[in-house]
HTML snippet that shows the backbone in 3Dmol.js (N, CA, C, O; Angstrom):
<script src="https://3Dmol.org/build/3Dmol-min.js"></script>
<div id="view" style="width:600px;height:400px;position:relative"></div>
<script>
const pdb = `
ATOM      1  N   UNK A   1     243.966  -0.729  80.983  1.00  0.00           N
ATOM      2  CA  UNK A   1     242.924  -1.202  82.144  1.00  0.00           C
ATOM      3  C   UNK A   1     242.632  -2.693  81.789  1.00  0.00           C
ATOM      4  O   UNK A   1     242.573  -3.205  80.671  1.00  0.00           O
ATOM      5  N   UNK A   2     242.458  -3.280  83.056  1.00  0.00           N
ATOM      6  CA  UNK A   2     242.003  -4.794  82.773  1.00  0.00           C
ATOM      7  C   UNK A   2     240.626  -4.957  82.436  1.00  0.00           C
ATOM      8  O   UNK A   2     239.892  -4.038  82.799  1.00  0.00           O
ATOM      9  N   UNK A   3     240.201  -5.738  81.938  1.00  0.00           N
ATOM     10  CA  UNK A   3     238.588  -5.839  81.630  1.00  0.00           C
ATOM     11  C   UNK A   3     237.861  -6.311  83.080  1.00  0.00           C
ATOM     12  O   UNK A   3     238.446  -7.114  83.807  1.00  0.00           O
ATOM     13  N   UNK A   4     236.670  -5.807  83.413  1.00  0.00           N
ATOM     14  CA  UNK A   4     235.966  -5.764  84.588  1.00  0.00           C
ATOM     15  C   UNK A   4     234.893  -6.797  84.606  1.00  0.00           C
ATOM     16  O   UNK A   4     233.859  -6.560  83.981  1.00  0.00           O
ATOM     17  N   UNK A   5     235.037  -8.004  85.305  1.00  0.00           N
ATOM     18  CA  UNK A   5     234.240  -9.400  84.948  1.00  0.00           C
ATOM     19  C   UNK A   5     232.606  -8.760  85.218  1.00  0.00           C
ATOM     20  O   UNK A   5     232.386  -7.883  86.053  1.00  0.00           O
ATOM     21  N   UNK A   6     231.642  -9.318  84.432  1.00  0.00           N
ATOM     22  CA  UNK A   6     230.309  -8.857  84.249  1.00  0.00           C
ATOM     23  C   UNK A   6     229.477 -10.036  84.771  1.00  0.00           C
ATOM     24  O   UNK A   6     229.799 -11.139  84.328  1.00  0.00           O
ATOM     25  N   UNK A   7     228.615  -9.989  85.508  1.00  0.00           N
ATOM     26  CA  UNK A   7     227.593 -11.183  85.932  1.00  0.00           C
ATOM     27  C   UNK A   7     226.181 -10.463  85.943  1.00  0.00           C
ATOM     28  O   UNK A   7     226.039  -9.287  86.278  1.00  0.00           O
ATOM     29  N   UNK A   8     225.159 -11.294  85.541  1.00  0.00           N
ATOM     30  CA  UNK A   8     223.813 -10.861  85.600  1.00  0.00           C
ATOM     31  C   UNK A   8     223.055 -11.960  86.685  1.00  0.00           C
ATOM     32  O   UNK A   8     223.223 -13.178  86.614  1.00  0.00           O
ATOM     33  N   UNK A   9     222.289 -11.360  87.582  1.00  0.00           N
ATOM     34  CA  UNK A   9     221.458 -12.482  88.341  1.00  0.00           C
ATOM     35  C   UNK A   9     220.389 -12.885  87.678  1.00  0.00           C
ATOM     36  O   UNK A   9     219.700 -12.049  87.093  1.00  0.00           O
ATOM     37  N   UNK A  10     220.117 -14.026  87.658  1.00  0.00           N
ATOM     38  CA  UNK A  10     219.389 -14.809  87.038  1.00  0.00           C
ATOM     39  C   UNK A  10     217.719 -15.064  88.248  1.00  0.00           C
ATOM     40  O   UNK A  10     217.587 -14.775  89.438  1.00  0.00           O
ATOM     41  N   UNK A  11     217.050 -15.487  87.592  1.00  0.00           N
ATOM     42  CA  UNK A  11     215.735 -15.805  88.546  1.00  0.00           C
ATOM     43  C   UNK A  11     216.021 -17.133  89.515  1.00  0.00           C
ATOM     44  O   UNK A  11     215.466 -17.237  90.609  1.00  0.00           O
ATOM     45  N   UNK A  12     216.730 -17.903  89.119  1.00  0.00           N
ATOM     46  CA  UNK A  12     217.123 -19.011  90.144  1.00  0.00           C
ATOM     47  C   UNK A  12     218.107 -18.586  91.049  1.00  0.00           C
ATOM     48  O   UNK A  12     218.624 -19.416  91.797  1.00  0.00           O
ATOM     49  N   UNK A  13     218.386 -17.577  91.079  1.00  0.00           N
ATOM     50  CA  UNK A  13     219.420 -17.219  92.278  1.00  0.00           C
ATOM     51  C   UNK A  13     221.167 -17.042  91.759  1.00  0.00           C
ATOM     52  O   UNK A  13     222.143 -16.585  92.354  1.00  0.00           O
ATOM     53  N   UNK A  14     221.029 -17.529  90.628  1.00  0.00           N
ATOM     54  CA  UNK A  14     222.674 -17.862  90.493  1.00  0.00           C
ATOM     55  C   UNK A  14     223.149 -16.655  89.472  1.00  0.00           C
ATOM     56  O   UNK A  14     222.282 -15.867  89.093  1.00  0.00           O
ATOM     57  N   UNK A  15     224.215 -16.529  89.118  1.00  0.00           N
ATOM     58  CA  UNK A  15     224.774 -15.747  88.157  1.00  0.00           C
ATOM     59  C   UNK A  15     224.955 -16.015  86.778  1.00  0.00           C
ATOM     60  O   UNK A  15     225.159 -17.229  86.759  1.00  0.00           O
ATOM     61  N   UNK A  16     224.998 -15.632  85.706  1.00  0.00           N
ATOM     62  CA  UNK A  16     225.607 -15.750  84.282  1.00  0.00           C
ATOM     63  C   UNK A  16     226.364 -14.864  83.846  1.00  0.00           C
ATOM     64  O   UNK A  16     226.284 -13.679  84.169  1.00  0.00           O
ATOM     65  N   UNK A  17     227.411 -15.475  82.843  1.00  0.00           N
ATOM     66  CA  UNK A  17     228.250 -14.531  82.205  1.00  0.00           C
ATOM     67  C   UNK A  17     227.083 -13.622  80.811  1.00  0.00           C
ATOM     68  O   UNK A  17     226.102 -14.125  80.263  1.00  0.00           O
ATOM     69  N   UNK A  18     227.557 -12.464  80.626  1.00  0.00           N
ATOM     70  CA  UNK A  18     226.747 -12.001  79.210  1.00  0.00           C
ATOM     71  C   UNK A  18     226.413 -13.280  78.301  1.00  0.00           C
ATOM     72  O   UNK A  18     225.261 -13.525  77.943  1.00  0.00           O
ATOM     73  N   UNK A  19     227.494 -14.060  77.964  1.00  0.00           N
ATOM     74  CA  UNK A  19     227.023 -14.603  76.684  1.00  0.00           C
ATOM     75  C   UNK A  19     226.475 -16.025  76.902  1.00  0.00           C
ATOM     76  O   UNK A  19     226.447 -16.914  76.051  1.00  0.00           O
ATOM     77  N   UNK A  20     226.068 -16.097  78.100  1.00  0.00           N
ATOM     78  CA  UNK A  20     225.044 -17.240  78.621  1.00  0.00           C
ATOM     79  C   UNK A  20     224.064 -16.542  79.076  1.00  0.00           C
ATOM     80  O   UNK A  20     223.193 -17.330  79.445  1.00  0.00           O
ATOM     81  N   UNK A  21     223.784 -15.591  79.224  1.00  0.00           N
ATOM     82  CA  UNK A  21     222.429 -14.947  79.833  1.00  0.00           C
ATOM     83  C   UNK A  21     221.610 -14.696  78.930  1.00  0.00           C
ATOM     84  O   UNK A  21     221.928 -14.100  77.901  1.00  0.00           O
ATOM     85  N   UNK A  22     220.249 -15.183  79.230  1.00  0.00           N
ATOM     86  CA  UNK A  22     219.044 -14.653  78.345  1.00  0.00           C
ATOM     87  C   UNK A  22     218.099 -14.215  78.955  1.00  0.00           C
ATOM     88  O   UNK A  22     217.914 -14.504  80.137  1.00  0.00           O
ATOM     89  N   UNK A  23     217.124 -13.247  78.115  1.00  0.00           N
ATOM     90  CA  UNK A  23     215.981 -12.582  79.141  1.00  0.00           C
ATOM     91  C   UNK A  23     215.170 -13.266  79.964  1.00  0.00           C
ATOM     92  O   UNK A  23     214.752 -12.723  80.987  1.00  0.00           O
ATOM     93  N   UNK A  24     214.799 -14.674  79.611  1.00  0.00           N
ATOM     94  CA  UNK A  24     213.616 -15.239  80.158  1.00  0.00           C
ATOM     95  C   UNK A  24     214.410 -15.604  81.554  1.00  0.00           C
ATOM     96  O   UNK A  24     213.711 -15.820  82.543  1.00  0.00           O
ATOM     97  N   UNK A  25     215.817 -15.680  81.673  1.00  0.00           N
ATOM     98  CA  UNK A  25     216.621 -15.898  82.832  1.00  0.00           C
ATOM     99  C   UNK A  25     216.449 -14.713  84.108  1.00  0.00           C
ATOM    100  O   UNK A  25     216.710 -14.914  85.294  1.00  0.00           O
ATOM    101  N   UNK A  26     215.970 -13.516  83.541  1.00  0.00           N
ATOM    102  CA  UNK A  26     215.886 -12.548  84.654  1.00  0.00           C
ATOM    103  C   UNK A  26     214.475 -11.986  85.004  1.00  0.00           C
ATOM    104  O   UNK A  26     214.290 -10.859  85.464  1.00  0.00           O
ATOM    105  N   UNK A  27     213.457 -12.939  84.721  1.00  0.00           N
ATOM    106  CA  UNK A  27     212.090 -12.533  84.557  1.00  0.00           C
ATOM    107  C   UNK A  27     212.158 -12.085  86.391  1.00  0.00           C
ATOM    108  O   UNK A  27     211.932 -10.946  86.801  1.00  0.00           O
ATOM    109  N   UNK A  28     212.409 -12.915  87.013  1.00  0.00           N
ATOM    110  CA  UNK A  28     212.265 -12.653  88.446  1.00  0.00           C
ATOM    111  C   UNK A  28     213.745 -12.526  89.135  1.00  0.00           C
ATOM    112  O   UNK A  28     213.829 -13.062  90.240  1.00  0.00           O
ATOM    113  N   UNK A  29     214.715 -12.002  88.721  1.00  0.00           N
ATOM    114  CA  UNK A  29     216.174 -11.811  89.197  1.00  0.00           C
ATOM    115  C   UNK A  29     216.221 -10.969  90.414  1.00  0.00           C
ATOM    116  O   UNK A  29     217.138 -11.117  91.221  1.00  0.00           O
ATOM    117  N   UNK A  30     214.968  -9.796  90.650  1.00  0.00           N
ATOM    118  CA  UNK A  30     215.071  -8.846  91.541  1.00  0.00           C
ATOM    119  C   UNK A  30     214.962  -9.596  92.947  1.00  0.00           C
ATOM    120  O   UNK A  30     215.747  -9.710  93.889  1.00  0.00           O
ATOM    121  N   UNK A  31     213.183 -10.235  92.612  1.00  0.00           N
ATOM    122  CA  UNK A  31     212.951 -11.421  94.148  1.00  0.00           C
ATOM    123  C   UNK A  31     213.786 -12.044  94.435  1.00  0.00           C
ATOM    124  O   UNK A  31     214.005 -12.152  95.641  1.00  0.00           O
ATOM    125  N   UNK A  32     214.824 -12.891  93.288  1.00  0.00           N
ATOM    126  CA  UNK A  32     215.749 -13.647  93.415  1.00  0.00           C
ATOM    127  C   UNK A  32     216.965 -13.430  94.322  1.00  0.00           C
ATOM    128  O   UNK A  32     217.441 -14.056  95.269  1.00  0.00           O
ATOM    129  N   UNK A  33     217.296 -12.264  93.646  1.00  0.00           N
ATOM    130  CA  UNK A  33     218.639 -11.623  94.522  1.00  0.00           C
ATOM    131  C   UNK A  33     218.033 -11.191  96.129  1.00  0.00           C
ATOM    132  O   UNK A  33     218.891 -11.157  97.011  1.00  0.00           O
ATOM    133  N   UNK A  34     216.977 -10.952  96.419  1.00  0.00           N
ATOM    134  CA  UNK A  34     216.708 -10.500  97.869  1.00  0.00           C
ATOM    135  C   UNK A  34     216.420 -11.785  98.667  1.00  0.00           C
ATOM    136  O   UNK A  34     216.383 -11.858  99.896  1.00  0.00           O
ATOM    137  N   UNK A  35     216.191 -12.952  97.646  1.00  0.00           N
ATOM    138  CA  UNK A  35     216.102 -14.279  98.629  1.00  0.00           C
ATOM    139  C   UNK A  35     217.569 -14.666  98.953  1.00  0.00           C
ATOM    140  O   UNK A  35     217.955 -15.097 100.039  1.00  0.00           O
ATOM    141  N   UNK A  36     218.307 -14.456  97.884  1.00  0.00           N
ATOM    142  CA  UNK A  36     219.794 -15.137  97.690  1.00  0.00           C
ATOM    143  C   UNK A  36     220.473 -14.219  99.229  1.00  0.00           C
ATOM    144  O   UNK A  36     221.153 -14.819 100.062  1.00  0.00           O
ATOM    145  N   UNK A  37     220.194 -13.020  99.332  1.00  0.00           N
ATOM    146  CA  UNK A  37     220.911 -12.004  99.928  1.00  0.00           C
ATOM    147  C   UNK A  37     220.483 -12.542 101.467  1.00  0.00           C
ATOM    148  O   UNK A  37     221.353 -12.664 102.330  1.00  0.00           O
ATOM    149  N   UNK A  38     219.064 -12.856 101.738  1.00  0.00           N
ATOM    150  CA  UNK A  38     218.415 -13.242 103.156  1.00  0.00           C
ATOM    151  C   UNK A  38     219.001 -14.740 103.427  1.00  0.00           C
ATOM    152  O   UNK A  38     219.295 -15.003 104.593  1.00  0.00           O
ATOM    153  N   UNK A  39     219.220 -15.899 102.269  1.00  0.00           N
ATOM    154  CA  UNK A  39     220.253 -17.049 102.495  1.00  0.00           C
ATOM    155  C   UNK A  39     221.109 -16.668 103.182  1.00  0.00           C
ATOM    156  O   UNK A  39     221.160 -16.852 104.398  1.00  0.00           O
ATOM    157  N   UNK A  40     222.164 -15.896 102.309  1.00  0.00           N
ATOM    158  CA  UNK A  40     223.206 -15.538 102.846  1.00  0.00           C
ATOM    159  C   UNK A  40     223.519 -14.906 104.123  1.00  0.00           C
ATOM    160  O   UNK A  40     224.394 -15.403 104.832  1.00  0.00           O
ATOM    161  N   UNK A  41     222.806 -13.721 104.531  1.00  0.00           N
ATOM    162  CA  UNK A  41     222.476 -13.634 105.778  1.00  0.00           C
ATOM    163  C   UNK A  41     222.161 -14.624 106.673  1.00  0.00           C
ATOM    164  O   UNK A  41     222.937 -14.854 107.601  1.00  0.00           O
ATOM    165  N   UNK A  42     221.209 -15.208 106.550  1.00  0.00           N
ATOM    166  CA  UNK A  42     220.887 -16.204 107.820  1.00  0.00           C
ATOM    167  C   UNK A  42     221.862 -17.363 107.832  1.00  0.00           C
ATOM    168  O   UNK A  42     222.009 -18.099 108.808  1.00  0.00           O
ATOM    169  N   UNK A  43     222.509 -17.479 106.708  1.00  0.00           N
ATOM    170  CA  UNK A  43     224.116 -18.766 107.124  1.00  0.00           C
ATOM    171  C   UNK A  43     224.912 -17.879 107.806  1.00  0.00           C
ATOM    172  O   UNK A  43     225.581 -18.456 108.663  1.00  0.00           O
ATOM    173  N   UNK A  44     225.119 -16.520 107.741  1.00  0.00           N
ATOM    174  CA  UNK A  44     226.056 -15.870 108.520  1.00  0.00           C
ATOM    175  C   UNK A  44     225.751 -16.041 109.991  1.00  0.00           C
ATOM    176  O   UNK A  44     226.633 -15.975 110.848  1.00  0.00           O
ATOM    177  N   UNK A  45     224.408 -16.275 110.273  1.00  0.00           N
ATOM    178  CA  UNK A  45     223.802 -15.991 111.744  1.00  0.00           C
ATOM    179  C   UNK A  45     223.702 -17.724 111.964  1.00  0.00           C
ATOM    180  O   UNK A  45     222.837 -18.034 112.784  1.00  0.00           O
ATOM    181  N   UNK A  46     224.293 -18.635 111.485  1.00  0.00           N
ATOM    182  CA  UNK A  46     223.788 -20.060 111.848  1.00  0.00           C
ATOM    183  C   UNK A  46     223.232 -21.166 111.124  1.00  0.00           C
ATOM    184  O   UNK A  46     223.358 -22.390 111.073  1.00  0.00           O
ATOM    185  N   UNK A  47     222.313 -19.899 110.378  1.00  0.00           N
ATOM    186  CA  UNK A  47     221.188 -21.092 109.298  1.00  0.00           C
ATOM    187  C   UNK A  47     220.003 -21.343 110.186  1.00  0.00           C
ATOM    188  O   UNK A  47     219.670 -20.717 111.192  1.00  0.00           O
ATOM    189  N   UNK A  48     219.504 -22.247 109.694  1.00  0.00           N
ATOM    190  CA  UNK A  48     218.194 -22.900 110.444  1.00  0.00           C
ATOM    191  C   UNK A  48     216.961 -22.202 109.339  1.00  0.00           C
ATOM    192  O   UNK A  48     217.155 -21.470 108.370  1.00  0.00           O
ATOM    193  N   UNK A  49     215.881 -22.641 109.796  1.00  0.00           N
ATOM    194  CA  UNK A  49     214.623 -22.019 108.969  1.00  0.00           C
ATOM    195  C   UNK A  49     214.469 -20.668 109.176  1.00  0.00           C
ATOM    196  O   UNK A  49     214.602 -20.188 110.302  1.00  0.00           O
ATOM    197  N   UNK A  50     214.154 -19.882 108.033  1.00  0.00           N
ATOM    198  CA  UNK A  50     214.135 -18.450 107.841  1.00  0.00           C
ATOM    199  C   UNK A  50     212.952 -18.245 107.113  1.00  0.00           C
ATOM    200  O   UNK A  50     212.589 -19.124 106.332  1.00  0.00           O
ATOM    201  N   UNK A  51     212.064 -16.849 107.299  1.00  0.00           N
ATOM    202  CA  UNK A  51     211.542 -16.274 106.475  1.00  0.00           C
ATOM    203  C   UNK A  51     212.244 -14.988 105.976  1.00  0.00           C
ATOM    204  O   UNK A  51     212.898 -14.261 106.724  1.00  0.00           O
ATOM    205  N   UNK A  52     212.063 -14.766 104.671  1.00  0.00           N
ATOM    206  CA  UNK A  52     212.582 -13.482 104.038  1.00  0.00           C
ATOM    207  C   UNK A  52     211.395 -12.503 103.801  1.00  0.00           C
ATOM    208  O   UNK A  52     210.266 -12.990 103.752  1.00  0.00           O
ATOM    209  N   UNK A  53     211.562 -11.147 103.650  1.00  0.00           N
ATOM    210  CA  UNK A  53     210.456 -10.089 103.356  1.00  0.00           C
ATOM    211  C   UNK A  53     211.132  -9.252 102.761  1.00  0.00           C
ATOM    212  O   UNK A  53     212.004  -8.608 103.345  1.00  0.00           O
ATOM    213  N   UNK A  54     210.826  -9.088 101.343  1.00  0.00           N
ATOM    214  CA  UNK A  54     211.926  -8.291 100.574  1.00  0.00           C
ATOM    215  C   UNK A  54     210.533  -7.031 100.148  1.00  0.00           C
ATOM    216  O   UNK A  54     209.641  -7.291  99.340  1.00  0.00           O
ATOM    217  N   UNK A  55     210.634  -5.909 100.787  1.00  0.00           N
ATOM    218  CA  UNK A  55     209.666  -4.834 100.272  1.00  0.00           C
ATOM    219  C   UNK A  55     210.381  -3.940  99.469  1.00  0.00           C
ATOM    220  O   UNK A  55     211.257  -3.343 100.094  1.00  0.00           O
ATOM    221  N   UNK A  56     210.278  -3.627  98.156  1.00  0.00           N
ATOM    222  CA  UNK A  56     210.612  -2.538  97.432  1.00  0.00           C
ATOM    223  C   UNK A  56     209.702  -1.714  96.569  1.00  0.00           C
ATOM    224  O   UNK A  56     208.554  -1.748  97.011  1.00  0.00           O
ATOM    225  N   UNK A  57     209.802  -1.140  95.718  1.00  0.00           N
ATOM    226  CA  UNK A  57     209.108   0.305  95.294  1.00  0.00           C
ATOM    227  C   UNK A  57     207.832  -0.680  94.380  1.00  0.00           C
ATOM    228  O   UNK A  57     206.729  -0.138  94.453  1.00  0.00           O
ATOM    229  N   UNK A  58     207.836  -1.501  93.874  1.00  0.00           N
ATOM    230  CA  UNK A  58     206.979  -2.134  92.901  1.00  0.00           C
ATOM    231  C   UNK A  58     206.365  -3.400  93.690  1.00  0.00           C
ATOM    232  O   UNK A  58     205.222  -3.645  93.302  1.00  0.00           O
ATOM    233  N   UNK A  59     206.750  -4.113  94.522  1.00  0.00           N
ATOM    234  CA  UNK A  59     206.442  -5.321  94.906  1.00  0.00           C
ATOM    235  C   UNK A  59     206.866  -5.561  96.351  1.00  0.00           C
ATOM    236  O   UNK A  59     207.833  -4.961  96.822  1.00  0.00           O
ATOM    237  N   UNK A  60     206.212  -6.358  96.994  1.00  0.00           N
ATOM    238  CA  UNK A  60     206.585  -6.960  98.310  1.00  0.00           C
ATOM    239  C   UNK A  60     206.741  -8.649  98.253  1.00  0.00           C
ATOM    240  O   UNK A  60     205.716  -9.267  98.543  1.00  0.00           O
ATOM    241  N   UNK A  61     207.547  -9.182  98.017  1.00  0.00           N
ATOM    242  CA  UNK A  61     207.836 -10.697  98.147  1.00  0.00           C
ATOM    243  C   UNK A  61     208.160 -11.368  99.408  1.00  0.00           C
ATOM    244  O   UNK A  61     208.862 -10.802 100.246  1.00  0.00           O
ATOM    245  N   UNK A  62     207.699 -12.516  99.585  1.00  0.00           N
ATOM    246  CA  UNK A  62     207.959 -13.385 100.951  1.00  0.00           C
ATOM    247  C   UNK A  62     208.887 -14.586 100.494  1.00  0.00           C
ATOM    248  O   UNK A  62     208.932 -14.879  99.299  1.00  0.00           O
ATOM    249  N   UNK A  63     209.397 -15.067 101.142  1.00  0.00           N
ATOM    250  CA  UNK A  63     209.720 -16.516 100.784  1.00  0.00           C
ATOM    251  C   UNK A  63     210.049 -17.250 102.283  1.00  0.00           C
ATOM    252  O   UNK A  63     210.303 -16.613 103.304  1.00  0.00           O
ATOM    253  N   UNK A  64     209.991 -18.650 102.193  1.00  0.00           N
ATOM    254  CA  UNK A  64     210.254 -19.232 103.432  1.00  0.00           C
ATOM    255  C   UNK A  64     211.573 -20.658 102.806  1.00  0.00           C
ATOM    256  O   UNK A  64     211.672 -21.330 101.780  1.00  0.00           O
ATOM    257  N   UNK A  65     212.266 -20.562 103.941  1.00  0.00           N
ATOM    258  CA  UNK A  65     213.664 -21.814 103.382  1.00  0.00           C
ATOM    259  C   UNK A  65     214.065 -22.168 104.488  1.00  0.00           C
ATOM    260  O   UNK A  65     214.218 -21.289 105.337  1.00  0.00           O
ATOM    261  N   UNK A  66     214.372 -23.624 104.839  1.00  0.00           N
ATOM    262  CA  UNK A  66     214.967 -24.511 105.992  1.00  0.00           C
ATOM    263  C   UNK A  66     216.284 -24.422 105.561  1.00  0.00           C
ATOM    264  O   UNK A  66     216.954 -23.610 106.199  1.00  0.00           O
ATOM    265  N   UNK A  67     216.882 -25.041 104.629  1.00  0.00           N
ATOM    266  CA  UNK A  67     218.347 -25.174 104.364  1.00  0.00           C
ATOM    267  C   UNK A  67     218.649 -24.589 103.322  1.00  0.00           C
ATOM    268  O   UNK A  67     219.879 -24.567 103.269  1.00  0.00           O
ATOM    269  N   UNK A  68     218.107 -23.980 102.248  1.00  0.00           N
ATOM    270  CA  UNK A  68     218.282 -23.034 101.323  1.00  0.00           C
ATOM    271  C   UNK A  68     216.898 -22.905 100.146  1.00  0.00           C
ATOM    272  O   UNK A  68     216.104 -23.747  99.727  1.00  0.00           O
ATOM    273  N   UNK A  69     217.012 -21.936  99.970  1.00  0.00           N
ATOM    274  CA  UNK A  69     215.784 -21.199  98.789  1.00  0.00           C
ATOM    275  C   UNK A  69     215.161 -22.504  97.863  1.00  0.00           C
ATOM    276  O   UNK A  69     215.869 -23.291  97.236  1.00  0.00           O
ATOM    277  N   UNK A  70     214.018 -22.531  97.915  1.00  0.00           N
ATOM    278  CA  UNK A  70     213.150 -23.734  96.844  1.00  0.00           C
ATOM    279  C   UNK A  70     213.459 -23.051  95.629  1.00  0.00           C
ATOM    280  O   UNK A  70     213.604 -21.839  95.473  1.00  0.00           O
ATOM    281  N   UNK A  71     213.545 -23.981  94.774  1.00  0.00           N
ATOM    282  CA  UNK A  71     213.554 -23.714  93.420  1.00  0.00           C
ATOM    283  C   UNK A  71     212.369 -24.242  92.584  1.00  0.00           C
ATOM    284  O   UNK A  71     212.001 -25.396  92.805  1.00  0.00           O
ATOM    285  N   UNK A  72     211.804 -23.586  91.746  1.00  0.00           N
ATOM    286  CA  UNK A  72     210.428 -23.980  90.867  1.00  0.00           C
ATOM    287  C   UNK A  72     210.977 -24.014  89.328  1.00  0.00           C
ATOM    288  O   UNK A  72     211.742 -23.195  88.820  1.00  0.00           O
ATOM    289  N   UNK A  73     210.423 -25.112  88.742  1.00  0.00           N
ATOM    290  CA  UNK A  73     211.056 -25.121  87.250  1.00  0.00           C
ATOM    291  C   UNK A  73     210.009 -24.781  86.427  1.00  0.00           C
ATOM    292  O   UNK A  73     210.353 -24.850  85.248  1.00  0.00           O
ATOM    293  N   UNK A  74     208.803 -24.422  86.590  1.00  0.00           N
ATOM    294  CA  UNK A  74     207.658 -23.926  85.924  1.00  0.00           C
ATOM    295  C   UNK A  74     206.408 -23.047  87.061  1.00  0.00           C
ATOM    296  O   UNK A  74     205.766 -23.483  88.017  1.00  0.00           O
ATOM    297  N   UNK A  75     206.457 -21.675  86.423  1.00  0.00           N
ATOM    298  CA  UNK A  75     205.530 -21.005  87.074  1.00  0.00           C
ATOM    299  C   UNK A  75     204.507 -20.339  86.292  1.00  0.00           C
ATOM    300  O   UNK A  75     204.584 -20.477  85.071  1.00  0.00           O
ATOM    301  N   UNK A  76     203.520 -19.610  86.792  1.00  0.00           N
ATOM    302  CA  UNK A  76     202.679 -18.643  85.721  1.00  0.00           C
ATOM    303  C   UNK A  76     203.085 -17.214  85.942  1.00  0.00           C
ATOM    304  O   UNK A  76     203.002 -16.887  87.126  1.00  0.00           O
ATOM    305  N   UNK A  77     203.456 -16.377  85.217  1.00  0.00           N
ATOM    306  CA  UNK A  77     203.610 -14.986  85.481  1.00  0.00           C
ATOM    307  C   UNK A  77     202.764 -13.761  84.535  1.00  0.00           C
ATOM    308  O   UNK A  77     202.803 -13.560  83.322  1.00  0.00           O
ATOM    309  N   UNK A  78     202.090 -13.137  85.490  1.00  0.00           N
ATOM    310  CA  UNK A  78     201.065 -12.343  84.671  1.00  0.00           C
ATOM    311  C   UNK A  78     200.420 -13.333  83.788  1.00  0.00           C
ATOM    312  O   UNK A  78     200.344 -12.883  82.645  1.00  0.00           O
ATOM    313  N   UNK A  79     199.948 -14.473  83.900  1.00  0.00           N
ATOM    314  CA  UNK A  79     199.085 -14.961  83.001  1.00  0.00           C
ATOM    315  C   UNK A  79     199.940 -16.127  82.122  1.00  0.00           C
ATOM    316  O   UNK A  79     199.518 -17.190  81.667  1.00  0.00           O
ATOM    317  N   UNK A  80     201.170 -15.593  82.056  1.00  0.00           N
ATOM    318  CA  UNK A  80     201.858 -16.692  80.765  1.00  0.00           C
ATOM    319  C   UNK A  80     202.720 -17.659  81.798  1.00  0.00           C
ATOM    320  O   UNK A  80     203.182 -17.309  82.884  1.00  0.00           O
ATOM    321  N   UNK A  81     202.819 -18.988  81.168  1.00  0.00           N
ATOM    322  CA  UNK A  81     203.310 -19.890  81.611  1.00  0.00           C
ATOM    323  C   UNK A  81     205.073 -19.955  81.229  1.00  0.00           C
ATOM    324  O   UNK A  81     205.542 -19.927  80.092  1.00  0.00           O
ATOM    325  N   UNK A  82     205.690 -20.028  82.257  1.00  0.00           N
ATOM    326  CA  UNK A  82     207.096 -19.613  81.811  1.00  0.00           C
ATOM    327  C   UNK A  82     207.784 -21.207  82.548  1.00  0.00           C
ATOM    328  O   UNK A  82     207.536 -21.795  83.601  1.00  0.00           O
ATOM    329  N   UNK A  83     208.600 -21.454  81.557  1.00  0.00           N
ATOM    330  CA  UNK A  83     209.406 -22.863  82.025  1.00  0.00           C
ATOM    331  C   UNK A  83     210.968 -22.373  82.100  1.00  0.00           C
ATOM    332  O   UNK A  83     211.755 -22.299  81.155  1.00  0.00           O
ATOM    333  N   UNK A  84     211.198 -22.070  83.429  1.00  0.00           N
ATOM    334  CA  UNK A  84     212.701 -21.708  83.547  1.00  0.00           C
ATOM    335  C   UNK A  84     212.835 -21.901  85.151  1.00  0.00           C
ATOM    336  O   UNK A  84     211.868 -21.995  85.906  1.00  0.00           O
ATOM    337  N   UNK A  85     213.917 -21.937  85.463  1.00  0.00           N
ATOM    338  CA  UNK A  85     214.180 -22.258  86.882  1.00  0.00           C
ATOM    339  C   UNK A  85     214.176 -20.723  87.678  1.00  0.00           C
ATOM    340  O   UNK A  85     214.773 -19.724  87.276  1.00  0.00           O
ATOM    341  N   UNK A  86     213.455 -20.811  88.738  1.00  0.00           N
ATOM    342  CA  UNK A  86     213.384 -19.715  89.164  1.00  0.00           C
ATOM    343  C   UNK A  86     213.198 -19.814  91.006  1.00  0.00           C
ATOM    344  O   UNK A  86     212.750 -20.884  91.417  1.00  0.00           O
ATOM    345  N   UNK A  87     213.465 -18.954  91.838  1.00  0.00           N
ATOM    346  CA  UNK A  87     213.617 -18.848  93.145  1.00  0.00           C
ATOM    347  C   UNK A  87     211.991 -18.912  93.554  1.00  0.00           C
ATOM    348  O   UNK A  87     211.120 -18.216  93.032  1.00  0.00           O
ATOM    349  N   UNK A  88     211.785 -19.908  94.605  1.00  0.00           N
ATOM    350  CA  UNK A  88     209.979 -19.497  94.711  1.00  0.00           C
ATOM    351  C   UNK A  88     209.808 -18.249  95.757  1.00  0.00           C
ATOM    352  O   UNK A  88     210.359 -18.185  96.856  1.00  0.00           O
ATOM    353  N   UNK A  89     209.145 -17.508  95.329  1.00  0.00           N
ATOM    354  CA  UNK A  89     208.669 -16.447  96.121  1.00  0.00           C
ATOM    355  C   UNK A  89     207.239 -16.124  95.973  1.00  0.00           C
ATOM    356  O   UNK A  89     206.693 -16.541  94.951  1.00  0.00           O
ATOM    357  N   UNK A  90     206.436 -15.350  96.945  1.00  0.00           N
ATOM    358  CA  UNK A  90     205.033 -14.998  96.767  1.00  0.00           C
ATOM    359  C   UNK A  90     204.807 -13.687  97.351  1.00  0.00           C
ATOM    360  O   UNK A  90     203.685 -13.182  97.318  1.00  0.00           O
TER     361      UNK A  90
END
`;
const viewer = $3Dmol.createViewer("view");
viewer.addModel(pdb, "pdb");
viewer.setStyle({}, {cartoon: {color: "spectrum"}});
viewer.zoomTo();
viewer.render();
</script>
């Protein structure tokens, strides 16, 4: 059997191989996946400004982007300052 490639979603909307992945990279990976999906859908419809609304089982996340999702390099999550790239969601 051929090996199956595995990638992990990161909080900045990118993907990482298992050897380059760290737990801090996944803090907001679920919401980032929703933003990336909305962005790709928006591009398939011609692009332009968009508001993404992602309602899941435990949270609702909203993001706005004009050309591509905004990224932050520092944020506070549950009262803890985190310095890692993330897609901006509220």
